[in-house]
C-alpha positions as CSV (number, residue, x, y, z in Angstrom):
1,A,66.2,142.7,70.0
2,K,64.3,139.2,68.8
3,P,61.6,139.4,71.1
4,D,59.1,136.4,72.2
5,I,56.3,138.7,72.5
6,V,55.5,142.4,71.7
7,A,52.5,144.6,73.0
8,V,52.2,147.6,71.0
9,Q,50.1,150.8,71.0
10,E,48.2,153.5,69.3
11,V,48.2,150.8,66.1
12,D,46.7,152.3,62.8
13,Q,45.1,149.8,60.4
14,S,44.9,151.2,56.7
15,T,44.2,154.6,57.8
16,K,44.7,158.2,56.4
17,R,47.1,158.8,58.5
18,S,49.4,156.3,57.9
19,R,48.8,156.5,54.2
20,G,46.9,153.0,53.9
21,V,49.3,150.8,55.4
22,N,47.9,147.9,58.2
23,Q,51.1,149.0,60.7
24,A,50.1,145.3,62.8
25,A,50.4,143.3,59.4
26,K,53.7,145.1,58.4
27,L,55.3,144.8,61.8
28,S,54.4,141.2,61.4
29,E,55.9,141.1,57.8
30,L,59.1,142.6,58.8
31,T,59.9,140.7,61.8
32,G,57.9,137.6,61.1
33,L,56.1,137.2,64.4
34,Q,52.4,136.1,64.0
35,V,49.9,139.4,64.9
36,A,46.5,140.0,66.4
37,F,45.2,143.3,66.1
38,G,42.6,144.9,68.9
39,K,40.1,147.7,67.3
40,A,39.9,150.3,69.8
41,M,38.1,152.5,67.1
42,D,36.8,153.3,63.3
43,F,39.5,156.1,62.4
44,Q,40.3,158.0,59.1
45,N,38.9,155.3,56.9
46,G,40.3,152.7,58.7
47,E,41.1,151.1,62.2
48,Y,42.8,152.4,65.2
49,G,44.1,150.2,68.0
50,I,46.7,147.8,70.0
51,A,48.1,145.0,68.7
52,L,50.1,141.6,69.9
53,L,52.6,140.1,68.0
54,S,54.2,137.0,69.2
55,R,56.9,134.2,68.0
56,W,54.5,131.5,69.1
57,P,50.9,131.1,67.9
58,I,48.4,133.4,69.2
59,Q,45.1,131.5,69.8
60,D,41.6,132.3,71.8
61,V,41.7,136.1,70.5
62,Q,39.1,138.5,72.0
63,V,39.1,142.6,71.7
64,H,37.1,143.2,75.2
65,S,35.4,147.1,75.4
66,L,36.3,148.9,78.3
67,P,34.4,151.8,80.0
68,A,34.8,155.1,78.6
69,P,32.2,158.2,78.1
70,A,30.9,159.3,75.5
71,G,32.9,161.6,73.0
72,T,36.3,159.9,74.9
73,E,38.6,157.5,72.6
74,P,37.5,154.3,73.3
75,R,39.7,152.2,75.2
76,V,40.2,148.2,75.5
77,L,42.2,144.7,76.1
78,L,43.2,142.2,73.6
79,T,43.9,139.2,75.6
80,A,44.7,135.9,73.2
81,H,46.4,132.6,74.5
82,I,49.9,131.9,73.5
83,Q,51.7,128.3,73.8
84,P,55.3,128.7,73.3
85,G,56.3,125.2,72.8
86,E,55.6,121.4,73.6
87,S,57.5,121.6,76.8
88,A,56.3,124.9,77.7
89,P,53.1,126.1,79.8
90,A,50.5,128.1,77.9
91,F,50.4,131.3,79.2
92,R,47.3,134.4,78.8
93,M,48.5,137.7,77.6
94,G,46.6,141.0,77.4
95,V,47.7,143.9,75.9
96,T,45.9,147.5,76.6
97,H,45.9,151.3,76.7
98,V,44.0,153.1,79.0
99,D,42.9,156.5,79.3
100,H,45.4,159.1,79.4
101,R,43.6,162.2,80.6
102,D,44.5,164.0,83.7
103,D,41.8,162.8,85.9
104,P,42.5,159.3,86.8
105,T,38.8,158.8,87.2
106,Q,38.7,156.7,83.8
107,R,41.9,154.9,84.2
108,T,40.6,153.5,87.5
109,A,37.1,152.0,86.4
110,Q,38.9,151.1,83.2
111,I,41.5,149.2,85.5
112,A,38.6,148.0,87.2
113,K,37.2,145.6,84.2
114,I,40.5,144.5,83.1
115,R,40.4,143.1,86.6
116,E,36.8,141.5,86.2
117,L,37.9,140.7,82.7
118,L,41.4,138.9,83.8
119,P,40.6,137.3,87.2
120,V,43.4,136.7,90.3
121,S,41.0,133.9,91.7
122,G,40.6,130.7,89.7
123,A,43.2,131.4,87.3
124,S,44.1,128.3,85.6
125,E,47.5,129.6,83.6
126,P,49.8,132.0,84.0
127,T,49.0,135.7,83.1
128,I,51.1,138.4,81.8
129,L,49.1,142.0,81.3
130,A,51.0,144.8,79.3
131,G,50.6,148.3,78.1
132,D,50.0,151.9,78.5
133,F,48.6,152.6,81.6
134,N,49.1,156.2,81.3
135,D,50.0,156.7,85.2
136,T,53.5,156.5,87.4
137,P,54.0,153.8,89.7
138,D,53.3,155.9,92.7
139,S,49.9,156.3,91.3
140,A,46.4,155.1,93.1
141,V,45.6,152.9,89.9
142,I,49.3,151.0,89.5
143,K,49.5,150.8,93.6
144,G,45.7,148.8,92.9
145,L,47.4,146.7,90.5
146,V,50.7,145.2,92.2
147,T,48.4,144.0,94.7
148,E,47.3,141.1,92.4
149,W,49.7,141.7,90.1
150,A,54.2,141.5,90.2
151,D,55.6,144.4,88.4
152,S,58.5,143.2,85.9
153,T,60.1,146.4,86.0
154,A,59.6,147.3,90.1
155,G,62.6,149.3,90.9
156,K,64.6,149.3,87.6
157,G,63.6,152.9,86.6
158,F,62.2,151.9,83.5
159,L,61.2,155.4,81.7
160,T,59.1,155.2,79.2
161,Y,57.5,158.6,78.7
162,S,58.1,161.0,76.9
163,S,59.7,159.2,73.7
164,D,62.1,161.7,73.1
165,K,63.2,162.2,76.5
166,P,62.1,159.8,79.0
167,E,61.7,161.2,82.6
168,M,58.7,158.8,83.9
169,Q,57.6,155.2,83.5
170,I,53.8,154.8,81.7
171,D,54.2,151.6,80.4
172,Y,54.2,148.2,82.3
173,I,54.7,144.4,82.1
174,F,52.7,142.5,84.8
175,Y,52.7,138.9,85.4
176,R,51.2,136.7,88.1
177,H,51.0,132.8,88.1
178,T,48.3,130.7,88.8
179,T,46.5,130.6,92.2
């Protein structure tokens, strides 16, 4: 496919279940793309989280914790700046994987934190937000996001779940221009 940018969720880094493979580094090696890993938690003698792969340099990488009750899987937002060449404008990239449980309360709190970390007002560069949001386009969580973000897949029947027989969309690529 030769993508420019890839957002990856559920990435193991040297865990027992992945037989010690640093999946983010291996993806970088196999694709020739640069990589940034965002640790959500320690897991099986390694780490578990999300990753960003880019054809262009990845700069100013930050990993932000998202709200999660004690005893639940921690979630994060990885942010970075990407400069796709001298003539193209730089942009900010966010990658996330929000809570999966049936109760949307935690997703709502996590999206509120993402909005705080990637505010609409005062944005000085275009921003892309990609990930597994574990909610459908008709949910209150996603409807709230599209008041501030454009959904790159809106109306396109972009079905992403389940992986073996996709019947619904829970993964998105949102974007917005500067204000």
